[in-house]
Phi, psi and omega in degrees: 000131179282105185261123183259000183280180181283137174255113188239128177278128183276116183054037187094238173233075191307325184291340187251323183220149183314128186305146173061023175255160177304318182294324178291322179290321175300318179298316179299317179299326180293342176269009180054048179291156173274339182201161175228135178254133177225169178241145177232146171231154171266128180270177189296335180267004170101348180281157174269124178247150186263109187194146184271306190284158174281339178241159186273349195297318186291320191255345187231176174271014175253174178225165175092183186283135181296325182291349181260005179248145176282166177300318179301317179294319182293324181292342178278348181272159174249138174265125183046039175074333191247344194237172180241157175281121180272162169272163176301319180297322178297322178293315180298319181294325177291312182295319175046051174068013180285338177204172178290147174242121175263111180262112175272124176282099185269308182278166178287153175059035180265348187296308187298313182294321178298316177302316181300314180295315180300313180302319179298315183288331176285315186280333187241343190234013171081007175282160174248158175302326182289353175279357184237149160229132173252121183237160175191154166278339187272105186300322183293330177292318178294321177298321179295318177299316181299322178294325185275327182210126179271359186258345182280123179296130182248146176229135180265118177277140175210143168239017185243306193200122182295314183297320179294323177299318179294318178304314179290319181305322180300328184286341181241017178055036176274143178242018183225135171238147181238082180272149170299142185301332183294343180275344197269140169232165176303322184292313184284335172295314179297317178303311181296316182293324178293334176275002175095015182260144168274141180241108176250121188253153183221169326266112193255111191245322185271152188303321184294315180290322176302314180297321180294316179297320177299319182293335177281348178079031178297158183274340180200149178235125178257124189218148171291338180243071185298339178290346181273347187284000000 
């Protein structure tokens, strides 16, 4: 099937290299992805670091909450023994406008700093607002981005209800929803698109589900295996 939608690597290329690392993002880029999705937290010294979990225990040789460690402390840790926790800027410098970057606001109080970084890369480094999507399950973080910048594209993440995601999206002038694939039918994808929304679904990994999502006409597929899309 000729799929014209976005092919997006989830946390880089999670299936191949440790998630949210520079090396995982390099792997995703090697698959000629249209976009890469990452997660950000603010660490104790104020920088945005690219990491999924709220605690360090699953992925690193450290323990405790990521938000309570400084960047210097985090840089001393190893992710899956071999890798380092990158900053948002390190990821942006690696991608260097080669594809879209979907920044998921995972940690609290990540909106303001994310806006600041995006504005810097747009104003000083030749990026466009359309090179970014800022997504979150946390409505207040998306509301904060909307208050700070009307130009950054926002996406509402949901694993509950497509119609409710659209209802909230309307309040922040978002035109993108990111529903879990298990929520989607041909009908609700069509419903969202007729209302003017892009539908990018996650995390779609097996060939059969990828084919089903394509058949529903979604606008983007986020996958641990971006080479399968």
